[in-house]
C-alpha positions as CSV (number, residue, x, y, z in Angstrom):
1,M,0.0,0.0,0.0
2,K,1.4,3.4,-0.9
3,K,1.3,5.8,2.0
4,R,1.2,9.5,1.1
5,L,3.4,11.7,3.3
6,Q,1.2,14.2,5.1
7,K,1.9,17.9,5.4
8,P,3.6,18.8,8.6
9,S,1.7,20.7,11.3
10,Q,3.2,23.3,13.6
11,S,3.0,20.8,16.5
12,Q,4.4,17.8,14.5
13,G,7.4,16.2,16.1
14,T,6.4,17.0,19.7
15,S,5.3,14.4,22.1
16,D,2.0,16.3,22.7
17,A,1.2,16.0,18.9
18,F,1.8,12.2,18.9
19,E,0.3,11.2,22.2
20,F,-3.5,10.6,22.6
21,T,-5.3,13.3,24.6
22,P,-7.1,12.2,27.7
23,E,-10.4,12.2,25.8
24,E,-9.0,10.2,22.9
25,K,-7.5,7.6,25.4
26,R,-10.8,7.2,27.1
27,M,-12.5,6.8,23.6
28,I,-10.1,4.1,22.5
29,D,-10.4,2.3,25.9
30,T,-14.2,2.4,25.4
31,F,-14.0,0.8,22.0
32,T,-11.6,-1.8,23.3
33,R,-13.7,-2.9,26.4
34,N,-17.0,-2.8,24.4
35,E,-15.9,-4.2,21.1
36,H,-19.1,-5.9,20.2
37,H,-21.6,-3.6,21.8
38,S,-22.1,-0.5,19.4
39,M,-24.9,1.1,21.5
40,R,-22.8,0.8,24.7
41,I,-19.9,2.3,22.9
42,L,-22.0,5.2,21.8
43,F,-23.0,6.2,25.3
44,K,-19.6,5.7,26.6
45,I,-17.9,8.0,24.0
46,L,-20.4,10.7,25.0
47,K,-19.3,10.5,28.6
48,G,-18.1,13.8,29.8
49,H,-20.7,15.7,27.7
50,Y,-23.8,14.5,29.6
51,W,-24.4,17.8,31.3
52,K,-24.1,19.8,28.1
53,L,-26.6,17.4,26.5
54,I,-29.0,17.6,29.5
55,I,-29.0,21.4,29.4
56,S,-29.3,21.3,25.6
57,A,-32.3,18.9,26.0
58,L,-34.0,21.3,28.4
59,C,-33.5,24.2,26.1
60,F,-34.9,22.0,23.3
61,V,-38.0,21.4,25.4
62,A,-38.4,25.1,26.0
63,K,-38.0,26.1,22.4
64,H,-40.5,23.4,21.3
65,S,-43.0,24.4,23.8
66,P,-45.1,26.3,21.1
67,V,-45.6,23.0,19.4
68,W,-47.3,21.2,22.2
69,A,-48.9,24.4,23.7
70,L,-50.6,25.3,20.3
71,P,-53.2,22.5,20.4
72,I,-54.4,23.7,23.7
73,V,-54.6,27.2,22.6
74,I,-56.4,26.4,19.4
75,A,-58.9,24.2,21.3
76,R,-59.4,27.0,23.7
77,I,-60.0,29.6,21.0
78,V,-62.3,27.3,19.1
79,D,-64.4,26.8,22.3
80,I,-64.5,30.6,22.9
81,A,-65.5,31.3,19.3
82,T,-68.2,28.7,19.3
83,Q,-69.6,29.8,22.6
84,P,-69.6,33.7,22.5
85,Q,-72.2,34.1,25.1
86,A,-69.9,32.5,27.7
87,H,-66.7,34.2,26.8
88,S,-65.1,37.4,25.6
89,T,-62.7,38.5,22.9
90,G,-60.2,39.4,25.5
91,E,-59.7,35.8,26.3
92,I,-58.7,35.3,22.6
93,Y,-56.1,38.0,23.0
94,V,-54.7,36.5,26.1
95,C,-54.3,33.1,24.3
96,G,-52.6,34.9,21.4
97,A,-50.2,36.8,23.9
98,I,-49.2,33.5,25.5
99,M,-48.5,31.9,22.2
100,A,-46.5,35.0,21.1
101,L,-44.3,34.8,24.2
102,L,-43.7,31.1,23.7
103,V,-42.7,31.7,20.0
104,I,-40.3,34.7,20.9
105,Q,-38.5,32.6,23.7
106,N,-37.7,30.1,21.0
107,I,-34.9,32.4,19.6
108,L,-32.9,32.4,22.8
109,T,-33.5,28.7,23.8
110,N,-32.8,27.5,20.2
111,Y,-29.4,29.4,20.4
112,W,-28.3,27.7,23.6
113,H,-29.7,24.3,22.5
114,T,-27.7,24.4,19.2
115,R,-24.6,25.8,20.9
116,L,-24.4,23.1,23.6
117,Y,-25.2,20.1,21.3
118,S,-23.1,21.3,18.5
119,Q,-20.1,21.6,20.9
120,T,-20.7,18.0,21.8
121,I,-21.1,16.7,18.3
122,R,-18.1,18.6,16.9
123,S,-16.0,17.5,19.9
124,L,-17.0,13.9,19.3
125,E,-16.1,14.3,15.5
126,A,-12.7,15.7,16.3
127,N,-11.8,13.2,19.0
128,L,-12.8,10.3,16.8
129,R,-10.8,11.4,13.9
130,G,-7.9,12.5,16.0
131,S,-8.0,9.0,17.7
132,L,-8.0,7.3,14.3
133,I,-5.0,9.4,12.9
134,R,-2.9,8.9,16.1
135,K,-3.7,5.1,16.2
136,L,-2.6,4.8,12.5
137,Q,0.6,6.5,13.5
138,Q,1.1,3.7,16.1
139,L,0.0,0.7,14.1
140,S,2.8,-1.5,12.7
141,I,4.0,-1.2,9.1
142,L,2.7,-4.7,8.5
143,F,-0.8,-3.6,9.6
144,Q,-0.6,-0.5,7.3
145,K,0.3,-2.8,4.3
146,E,-2.7,-5.1,4.8
147,I,-5.3,-2.3,4.6
148,Q,-5.9,-0.1,1.5
149,S,-5.4,3.6,1.7
150,G,-9.0,4.2,0.4
151,R,-10.5,2.0,3.2
152,L,-8.6,4.2,5.8
153,Q,-9.8,7.3,4.2
154,S,-13.4,6.1,4.2
155,K,-13.2,5.2,7.9
156,I,-11.8,8.5,8.9
157,M,-14.0,10.7,6.8
158,R,-17.2,8.8,5.8
159,D,-17.7,6.5,8.9
160,V,-17.0,9.3,11.5
161,E,-19.5,11.6,9.5
162,N,-22.1,8.7,9.8
163,I,-21.6,8.5,13.6
164,E,-21.9,12.3,13.9
165,T,-25.1,12.3,11.9
166,M,-26.5,9.4,13.9
167,V,-25.8,11.2,17.3
168,Q,-27.1,14.6,16.0
169,Q,-30.3,13.2,14.6
170,A,-30.9,10.6,17.5
171,F,-30.6,13.4,20.1
172,T,-32.9,16.0,18.5
173,N,-35.4,13.4,17.5
174,L,-35.5,11.5,20.7
175,V,-35.8,14.6,22.9
176,S,-38.6,15.9,20.7
177,V,-40.4,12.7,20.9
178,L,-40.1,12.3,24.6
179,T,-41.3,15.8,25.3
180,T,-44.2,15.8,22.8
181,V,-45.5,12.3,23.7
182,T,-45.2,12.9,27.3
183,V,-47.1,16.2,27.3
184,A,-49.8,14.7,24.9
185,L,-50.3,11.6,26.9
186,I,-50.5,13.4,30.2
187,I,-53.2,15.9,28.9
188,T,-55.0,13.1,27.0
189,V,-55.2,10.7,29.9
190,T,-56.6,13.3,32.1
191,K,-59.4,14.1,29.7
192,S,-60.3,10.7,28.0
193,P,-58.8,7.3,28.9
194,V,-60.3,5.8,25.8
195,V,-58.5,8.3,23.5
196,F,-55.4,7.7,25.5
197,A,-55.6,4.0,24.6
198,F,-55.4,5.0,20.9
199,F,-52.2,6.8,21.6
200,I,-50.7,3.9,23.5
201,A,-51.6,1.4,20.9
202,S,-49.3,3.1,18.3
203,V,-46.2,2.4,20.4
204,P,-46.2,-1.4,20.1
205,I,-47.1,-1.2,16.5
206,A,-44.1,1.0,15.9
207,C,-41.8,-1.3,17.9
208,A,-43.0,-4.3,15.9
209,T,-42.4,-2.5,12.7
210,V,-38.8,-1.7,13.8
211,I,-38.1,-5.2,14.9
212,F,-39.4,-6.6,11.7
213,F,-37.2,-4.5,9.4
214,R,-34.1,-4.0,11.7
215,K,-32.1,-7.1,10.5
216,G,-32.7,-6.4,6.9
217,I,-31.7,-2.8,7.1
218,R,-28.6,-3.6,9.1
219,K,-27.6,-6.3,6.5
220,R,-28.0,-3.9,3.6
221,N,-26.1,-1.2,5.4
222,T,-23.1,-3.6,6.1
223,E,-23.1,-4.6,2.4
224,F,-23.3,-1.0,1.1
225,R,-20.5,0.3,3.6
226,R,-18.1,-2.5,2.6
227,E,-18.8,-1.9,-1.1
228,M,-18.2,1.9,-0.6
229,E,-14.9,1.1,1.1
230,N,-13.8,-1.1,-1.9
231,T,-14.8,1.6,-4.3
232,S,-12.9,4.3,-2.4
233,A,-9.8,2.0,-2.5
234,R,-10.2,1.3,-6.2
235,V,-10.7,5.0,-7.1
236,L,-7.4,5.9,-5.4
237,E,-5.6,3.0,-7.2
238,M,-7.1,4.1,-10.5
239,V,-6.0,7.7,-10.0
240,E,-2.4,6.6,-9.2
241,M,-2.3,4.2,-12.1
242,I,-3.6,6.6,-14.7
243,P,-0.1,7.3,-16.2
244,V,0.5,3.5,-16.5
245,T,-3.0,2.9,-17.9
246,R,-2.6,5.6,-20.5
247,A,0.9,4.5,-21.5
248,H,-0.3,1.0,-22.3
249,A,-3.7,2.1,-23.9
250,L,-5.6,0.3,-21.2
251,E,-8.2,3.0,-20.7
252,K,-11.1,0.8,-21.7
253,N,-9.9,-2.0,-19.4
254,E,-9.8,0.5,-16.4
255,I,-13.1,2.0,-17.3
256,G,-14.7,-1.4,-17.5
257,A,-13.3,-2.4,-14.2
258,M,-14.4,0.8,-12.5
259,D,-17.9,0.5,-14.1
260,A,-18.3,-2.9,-12.7
261,Q,-17.2,-1.7,-9.3
262,I,-19.5,1.3,-9.5
263,G,-22.3,-1.0,-10.7
264,E,-21.8,-3.1,-7.4
265,V,-22.1,0.0,-5.3
266,A,-25.3,1.0,-7.3
267,D,-26.8,-2.5,-6.7
268,K,-26.0,-2.6,-3.1
269,G,-27.4,1.0,-2.7
270,Y,-30.5,0.1,-4.6
271,K,-31.3,-2.9,-2.4
272,L,-30.7,-0.6,0.7
273,D,-33.0,2.1,-0.8
274,I,-35.8,-0.5,-1.4
275,V,-35.8,-2.0,2.1
276,Q,-35.7,1.4,3.7
277,S,-38.4,2.8,1.4
278,F,-40.6,-0.2,2.1
279,F,-40.0,0.1,5.8
280,G,-41.0,3.8,5.7
281,S,-44.1,3.3,3.6
282,V,-45.4,0.5,5.9
283,S,-44.8,2.4,9.0
284,W,-46.5,5.6,7.5
285,A,-49.6,3.6,6.4
286,V,-50.0,1.9,9.8
287,F,-49.9,5.3,11.7
288,Q,-52.2,6.9,9.3
289,L,-54.8,4.2,9.9
290,F,-54.5,4.9,13.6
291,Q,-55.0,8.5,13.0
292,I,-58.1,8.0,10.9
293,A,-59.5,5.9,13.6
294,C,-58.8,8.5,16.2
295,L,-60.5,11.2,14.2
296,C,-63.6,9.1,13.7
297,Y,-63.8,8.2,17.4
298,T,-63.4,11.8,18.7
299,G,-65.8,13.0,16.0
300,T,-68.3,10.5,17.5
301,L,-67.8,11.7,21.0
302,A,-68.4,15.3,19.9
303,F,-71.5,14.3,18.0
304,M,-72.8,12.7,21.1
305,G,-71.9,15.7,23.2
306,T,-69.3,14.0,25.3
307,I,-66.5,16.4,24.3
308,T,-66.5,19.8,22.7
309,V,-65.6,20.6,19.1
310,G,-62.4,22.2,20.3
311,D,-61.4,18.9,22.0
312,I,-61.6,17.3,18.5
313,T,-59.0,19.7,17.3
314,M,-56.8,19.2,20.4
315,Y,-56.9,15.4,20.3
316,Q,-56.3,15.3,16.6
317,S,-53.5,17.7,16.8
318,Y,-51.9,15.8,19.6
319,F,-52.4,12.4,18.0
320,T,-50.9,13.9,14.8
321,T,-48.0,15.1,16.7
322,V,-47.5,11.8,18.4
323,I,-47.8,9.9,15.2
324,N,-45.3,12.1,13.4
325,S,-43.0,12.0,16.4
326,V,-43.1,8.1,16.6
327,S,-42.8,8.0,12.8
328,S,-39.6,10.2,13.0
329,V,-38.1,7.7,15.5
330,V,-39.1,4.8,13.4
331,N,-37.7,6.3,10.3
332,L,-34.5,7.1,12.2
333,L,-33.7,3.4,12.1
334,P,-31.7,3.5,8.9
335,V,-29.7,6.3,10.3
336,L,-29.1,4.5,13.5
337,S,-28.2,1.3,11.6
338,K,-25.7,3.2,9.5
339,G,-24.2,4.9,12.4
340,M,-23.9,1.6,14.4
341,E,-22.2,0.0,11.3
342,S,-19.8,2.8,11.2
343,I,-19.0,2.5,15.0
344,D,-18.0,-1.2,14.2
345,S,-16.0,0.0,11.2
346,V,-14.1,2.6,13.2
347,G,-13.6,0.0,16.0
348,D,-11.6,-2.1,13.5
349,I,-8.8,0.5,13.7
350,L,-9.2,1.7,17.3
351,T,-9.3,-1.9,18.7
352,A,-6.3,-3.2,16.6
353,M,-3.6,-4.4,18.9
354,D,-0.7,-4.6,16.3
355,V,0.8,-1.4,17.7
356,E,4.4,-0.3,18.3
357,N,4.3,0.4,22.1
358,D,7.3,2.4,23.4
359,S,5.8,3.4,26.7
360,D,8.0,1.1,28.8
361,K,11.2,1.3,26.7
362,K,14.2,3.5,27.3
363,A,15.5,6.2,24.9
364,P,18.9,5.5,23.4
365,K,21.6,7.8,24.6
366,D,24.6,9.2,22.6
367,I,24.1,7.1,19.6
368,Q,27.3,6.1,17.8
369,G,25.8,3.9,15.1
370,A,27.6,0.5,15.8
371,F,25.3,-2.4,14.8
372,T,25.5,-6.1,15.6
373,F,23.3,-8.6,13.9
374,E,23.4,-11.9,15.9
375,N,21.8,-14.9,14.1
376,V,18.8,-12.8,12.9
377,C,15.9,-14.7,11.4
378,Y,12.8,-13.2,10.0
379,S,9.6,-14.6,8.5
380,Y,6.5,-12.6,7.7
381,P,3.4,-13.4,9.6
382,D,1.1,-16.0,7.8
383,D,4.1,-16.9,5.6
384,G,6.2,-19.8,6.5
385,R,9.0,-18.8,4.2
386,A,12.1,-17.4,6.0
387,V,13.3,-14.1,4.5
388,L,16.4,-14.0,6.6
389,T,18.2,-17.1,8.0
390,D,20.9,-16.8,10.7
391,F,22.0,-13.4,9.4
392,S,25.1,-12.2,11.4
393,L,27.0,-9.0,10.8
394,N,29.1,-6.6,12.7
395,V,28.9,-2.9,11.6
396,K,31.2,-0.3,12.9
397,A,30.1,3.2,13.8
398,G,30.5,5.5,10.8
399,E,30.9,2.6,8.4
400,T,29.0,2.5,5.0
401,I,27.5,-0.9,4.3
402,A,26.0,-1.8,1.0
403,F,23.6,-4.8,0.6
404,V,23.5,-6.4,-2.7
405,G,21.7,-9.5,-4.0
406,E,18.8,-10.8,-6.1
407,S,15.3,-9.5,-5.7
408,G,13.7,-11.2,-2.7
409,S,17.0,-12.0,-1.1
410,G,16.1,-10.0,2.1
411,K,17.8,-6.6,1.5
412,T,14.7,-4.3,2.1
413,T,13.7,-6.6,5.0
414,L,17.2,-5.8,6.6
415,L,16.6,-2.1,6.1
416,N,13.2,-2.3,7.8
417,L,14.8,-4.2,10.7
418,V,17.4,-1.4,11.0
419,I,14.6,1.2,11.0
420,G,12.6,-0.8,13.5
421,F,9.6,-1.3,11.3
422,L,10.1,-5.0,11.7
423,H,11.5,-7.0,14.6
424,P,13.6,-10.4,14.3
425,T,11.6,-13.6,14.5
426,S,14.6,-14.9,16.4
427,G,18.1,-13.6,17.1
428,R,18.6,-9.9,18.0
429,I,20.1,-6.7,16.7
430,L,22.3,-4.5,19.0
431,L,22.8,-0.8,18.7
432,D,26.0,0.3,20.5
433,G,25.8,-2.9,22.5
434,E,22.1,-2.5,23.5
435,D,19.3,-4.8,22.3
436,M,17.1,-2.7,20.0
437,S,14.0,-4.5,21.3
438,E,14.6,-2.7,24.6
439,L,14.9,0.7,23.0
440,S,12.1,3.3,22.1
441,M,11.9,3.2,18.4
442,R,10.4,6.7,18.3
443,E,13.3,8.2,20.1
444,Y,15.8,6.1,18.1
445,R,14.3,7.2,14.8
446,K,15.0,10.9,15.5
447,H,18.6,10.0,14.7
448,L,17.7,8.4,11.4
449,A,17.6,9.8,7.8
450,V,15.8,7.6,5.3
451,V,15.8,7.8,1.5
452,P,13.1,5.4,0.3
453,Q,13.1,3.5,-3.0
454,E,10.0,5.4,-4.1
455,S,10.1,9.1,-3.6
456,I,7.3,10.2,-1.2
457,M,6.3,13.9,-1.6
458,F,3.3,15.9,-0.5
459,D,1.5,18.8,-2.4
460,D,3.4,21.8,-1.0
461,T,6.5,23.9,-1.8
462,L,9.8,22.4,-2.5
463,R,11.2,24.1,0.7
464,K,8.7,22.4,2.9
465,N,9.3,19.0,1.2
466,I,13.0,19.2,1.9
467,T,12.7,20.6,5.5
468,Y,9.8,18.3,6.4
469,G,9.5,18.1,10.1
470,L,12.4,20.4,10.9
471,D,11.5,23.6,12.9
472,S,14.7,25.5,12.3
473,V,16.8,25.3,9.1
474,T,19.1,28.2,8.1
475,D,19.2,29.4,4.5
476,E,22.9,28.5,4.4
477,Q,22.1,24.9,5.4
478,L,19.4,24.7,2.8
479,K,21.5,26.1,0.1
480,D,24.4,23.7,0.8
481,V,22.2,20.7,0.7
482,I,20.5,21.9,-2.5
483,S,23.8,22.4,-4.1
484,R,25.2,19.1,-3.0
485,C,22.1,17.3,-4.3
486,C,22.3,18.9,-7.8
487,L,19.0,20.8,-7.2
488,S,20.3,24.3,-7.9
489,E,19.6,24.3,-11.6
490,V,16.2,22.7,-11.1
491,I,15.2,25.4,-8.7
492,E,16.3,28.2,-10.9
493,R,13.9,26.9,-13.6
494,L,10.9,26.9,-11.3
495,P,8.5,29.9,-11.4
496,S,8.8,30.6,-7.7
497,G,12.1,29.0,-7.0
498,I,12.3,26.9,-3.9
499,D,8.8,28.1,-2.9
500,T,7.2,26.5,-5.9
501,S,4.6,23.9,-5.2
502,V,5.7,20.5,-6.4
503,G,2.1,19.2,-7.0
504,E,0.4,16.1,-5.7
505,H,3.0,13.3,-5.2
506,G,5.6,15.7,-6.7
507,G,3.9,15.4,-10.1
508,R,5.6,18.6,-11.4
509,L,9.0,17.1,-10.9
510,S,10.7,14.2,-12.9
511,G,11.5,11.0,-11.3
512,G,15.2,11.9,-10.9
513,Q,14.3,15.3,-9.4
514,R,12.0,13.8,-6.9
515,Q,14.8,11.3,-5.7
516,R,17.2,14.2,-5.3
517,V,14.6,16.0,-3.2
518,S,14.3,12.9,-1.1
519,I,18.0,12.7,-0.6
520,A,18.1,16.4,0.3
521,R,15.4,15.8,2.9
522,A,17.6,13.0,4.4
523,L,20.9,14.7,4.3
524,I,19.7,18.0,5.8
525,R,19.0,16.1,9.0
526,K,22.7,15.4,9.7
527,A,21.7,12.0,11.2
528,K,23.8,9.5,12.9
529,I,22.3,6.7,10.9
530,I,21.5,6.9,7.1
531,I,19.4,4.4,5.2
532,M,19.2,4.6,1.4
533,D,17.1,2.1,-0.6
534,E,17.9,2.5,-4.3
535,A,18.3,6.2,-3.7
536,T,20.0,6.8,-7.0
537,S,18.1,4.5,-9.4
538,A,16.4,7.3,-11.3
539,L,19.3,9.6,-11.7
540,D,21.3,10.3,-14.8
541,S,25.1,9.3,-14.7
542,V,26.2,12.9,-14.2
543,S,24.0,13.7,-11.4
544,E,24.5,10.3,-9.9
545,K,28.3,11.0,-9.7
546,R,27.8,14.4,-8.1
547,I,25.4,13.1,-5.5
548,Q,27.6,10.1,-4.7
549,E,30.4,12.6,-3.9
550,A,27.9,14.6,-1.7
551,V,26.7,11.5,0.1
552,S,30.3,10.5,0.7
553,N,31.1,13.9,2.3
554,L,28.0,14.2,4.3
555,T,28.0,10.6,5.7
556,K,31.6,10.4,7.0
557,N,30.4,10.5,10.5
558,A,27.2,8.5,10.0
559,T,26.6,4.8,9.8
560,T,25.1,4.3,6.4
561,F,23.1,1.3,5.0
562,I,22.6,1.2,1.2
563,V,20.7,-1.2,-0.9
564,A,21.5,-0.9,-4.6
565,H,21.1,-2.9,-7.7
566,R,23.4,-0.7,-9.8
567,L,26.8,-2.0,-8.5
568,S,28.6,1.0,-9.9
569,T,26.9,3.3,-7.3
570,I,28.5,1.4,-4.3
571,K,32.2,1.6,-5.3
572,N,32.9,3.9,-2.3
573,A,31.1,1.7,0.3
574,D,33.4,0.5,3.1
575,R,32.0,-3.0,2.9
576,I,29.7,-4.7,0.3
577,V,27.5,-7.5,1.8
578,V,26.3,-10.0,-0.7
579,I,23.1,-11.7,0.4
580,Q,21.5,-15.0,-0.9
581,D,18.5,-16.6,0.5
582,G,18.7,-14.4,3.6
583,S,22.2,-15.1,4.5
584,V,25.6,-13.5,4.0
585,V,27.6,-15.3,1.3
586,E,30.3,-12.6,0.7
587,Q,31.5,-9.5,2.1
588,G,34.3,-7.0,1.6
589,S,35.3,-3.9,-0.4
590,Y,34.4,-3.5,-4.1
591,D,37.9,-4.4,-5.3
592,E,38.2,-7.3,-2.9
593,L,35.0,-8.8,-4.1
594,V,36.0,-8.3,-7.7
595,Q,39.2,-10.1,-7.0
596,K,37.5,-13.1,-5.4
597,R,35.6,-13.7,-8.6
598,G,32.6,-15.0,-6.6
599,A,28.9,-14.0,-6.4
600,F,29.6,-10.4,-6.5
601,F,31.9,-10.7,-9.6
602,K,29.1,-12.6,-11.4
603,M,26.6,-9.9,-10.7
604,R,29.0,-7.2,-11.9
605,E,29.7,-9.1,-15.1
606,M,25.9,-9.4,-15.8
607,Q,25.6,-5.6,-15.5
608,Q,28.5,-4.7,-17.8
């Protein structure tokens, strides 16, 4: 999986930026302890915001008071109007004034309701996304390789948005329903127990409807969410593959594959829409039948003189409100189902245990850069094949070691072990005499400079790409590195010089120019340990020679590990280590290995 380097923030590199906030720690702990209970997780992650939600709910009740007060006022005015001999017009104006006050207070209470619940929702959103981002920074490289970038993007953006929407709609709808139904039922039961029975009968019907459709809606939501994740991943792959696709005239193939993928999304979405629509129409029809029955019954009571005409209006208004409120809760099921599915999806990341935990490990002190590989073996999980077998090597501080060998011999795995991305299956690696398994990798990597095989750049200026993560770099240091990495002429041709944006993935630069930027980014750090994986593979012979000279000058006091297929680029290495099937078969200087006429000599002959 290709990982795109993110833009540095002002706080990047500090312990506060990397560590979870107390709120995020609590949130991750909640997911871990309630892994299979989405509703319980939902209530737990809202902990700490309960008082805001309670006050917001009270404001919501106040702001909605005109809704449940209006039927009473309407019934009162109707009774006054139909019985003028027993009332006066002043009573109508009093009713109007009461309603006017209730309407006006809505402005203030609505503001505080929105302010308090919005703070809660936005805090939940930020904490969830922050937790996901920080957890991704802790998860192992192997975990990162097993999940596609598009899926991660979907979890961070789409799933968190679904959870936010669910909490927002559930809160407003449930508070509204509880308030409206409670007021309606209290007033109704005091006036007519029989009409009250009509109200109560709607509740089990609503529950039965929800239970009947819940399983189907959840199943369709799960299918749709997974297909959306697949599509998000495929779209990112397609965009990155466009140059290759166009170069081989495979546009129709790619369009056909994407059409098939989009068709799958449309099919899953169609099935979800059908079940949700059928659910909505059935619940609506059932409630309307109850409303018609209530209207006929109250009309009969008024005809018989048991209740007044105004009571018909009041009962019907309340029953309509109750029906609409219950319907809104019932229709909330698809949103709740989608939100619960997203909680499970986010939990896949937050509950992942494959993390790099440095909390109980010591920081290396005064790194010199001496490495000892003692019978190191490594096999990737779920793969019985050993990549490295009894690999042993002593590396002096400041020494430049080049690893060569056929593809798949274990060279890149060795570099990942040195970086600390991987850890030996057996054996151990010592840094200045200390077992690396006992050292904090985060602190150790502050002394590393890495030039990867594939240049990784973000869409920002050339300056920020070179000084990525560094707070203070002088212009003199920057100019020196630029000169040594053969970037001066490149910068002179750019419209804004070093402050020119390089485009997404460095698309405005050539492959060789991107590699020179990667080398400059590594060299400017003046690291104790330098790791270069095919760092000059995209350079022309002139630039390669100049960069080799720069690397030689700048790595005199640093331990350097180099992986190279072009043997001409490692002539100046102190030692060349030839690897076959995960073991050392030859080692020595360039000239020594040529004189041996062994494995290295044969590789050299094949490249000439």
